[in-house]
Steps between C-alpha positions, in 0.01 A plus 500: 500500500809664652724482194807651671497248785434215255796608286728523805402148612575359155853640466783251545725628781637224725743607774831599344348525151272802531611682181169469312302652786762770556472602135121493514502727804743745343282517188184539708654779708625679188160479331288599801701735724384809310152442647629463859475787747880514541763397246746267678872464451561150366809304605579171324771333296823321589540670839156368598511162319132406440365745760333836442480797738247781450550820700207742537529854636663522844479142627453406865395136457589222255279215380660167404331258258685193379455406135638145501304178525549147628540209259725206420840463331565223248795293619608166347299213350187721498521546877378825653619677815293761680567870448379655822212321671239398240236241565591194299188306410500225239344626177570873532546663158838672454654729240857617443729657240843400375712573192256306280193684625206396714485170688171368639455203724347334802646456847548135593534421871606155618571367849709185537472228765736691730289815483738691271325742263612559143369781280524465124378668183297328233509745213474552128882490492795492738599855600856620539661423832431788742175609334252640750143374482206695644130430543305537176266792566123445503362836616133509599294784640180426690245732662689518831842342433793507263686172460833442327851378554739767626251730669798488738638740406363638176212639706756683715657638182156599368432678829813713464428586135154625599654683798742671261212673322433732796819480708653842566788418736652155538711224349395176333759221485434204272726234650614152393596162649253531787369148450848355546604700804594843369804642326390835360348668805846539653617740229157663465494593871853638470390713206181644655660561841823661381343707220159588651536423874199266487433350843152351460368244252190300412506154342241464222466123496237229544447293816286200599142436598520341848280447803570864590495666157184455294402578142299820440582647844763746378872532440736323744753695705759253623622558854759226451584187302842334506635856513434738786438863399540780753181519707495881520485519120229234477298693759528812282373307194209350695403840644489652151301202367242550775488871424441428130183297548622253237435132588810318623600194705796441731717199417726321748699203365817312588596402145526653156691806399544775246735775388446634851717222642791620290442862598494382862853361461640797312760731662260796466244629757203436271159392632275266304144373511333237279163628374316283250191304403474134601456211258383143495697214335841655572783433252277298267356559151166598658585783741176680582436849644172674586438821307404689817846428642665622180306827521583538871869440431523778242293742709713437808827551308377831365407612850822382664727654238321831543506500880817320611 
């Protein structure tokens, strides 16, 4: 069993409340970086809020991986409101933490005669107002698949941690708030452009299985979603992917987004491309990714960071 990925999926880190995962990552980096090919500079703390930036050697390209997750926020009278875009199915198991410790419960979904939907929490106790609830993790590993909540984007984070082991030149940015529309990428792009003149980025995130992107057929390179990257840069990524011999698929969608959308709107001339494995059961407790696509994702990132 992949214990690192399992641990990442289990850590409570809803959007805006990523501190536990930030601390885990800082501890992991501190304990493991001595075995990496290059020792990175580590930037974190108040100036970076819950984000972390790792700088290796003489960087040309930065990789972004968001560490936050979707979930629900406890409101009034045990009502829940969505945090990001989670699936909300009656009976989902939820977990959260407030001043009194852990809260566990079940998602209740009701629809009235007028078609209005109400989400509520049936729990072991009533949590504090504003407590974030996330899917209770049930991680399973099969012969060909790994299934868990929050493969989006703990798998993207896992990918960058494995990339860090051999990365010689590059930057890794662990970002926050992606699931709720961004908020940290603006200052991260400012930092990497003004300090290191970074003009090209990759987005280590997880996309969807669709009629055009299949499980086990390789990592997806997104030519567009709701954001439109610069075609010349996408062509460069695709040419390198073909050169590598690593299995990949081209994705073309009109919806969805990532940290790339925020980079796209930044005041800096920075290119971006979403490169990531595709999953089934998006934004649910049972997100599922084929192991071949996980392997292809890591292999392709290693190749791109070496050759871009």
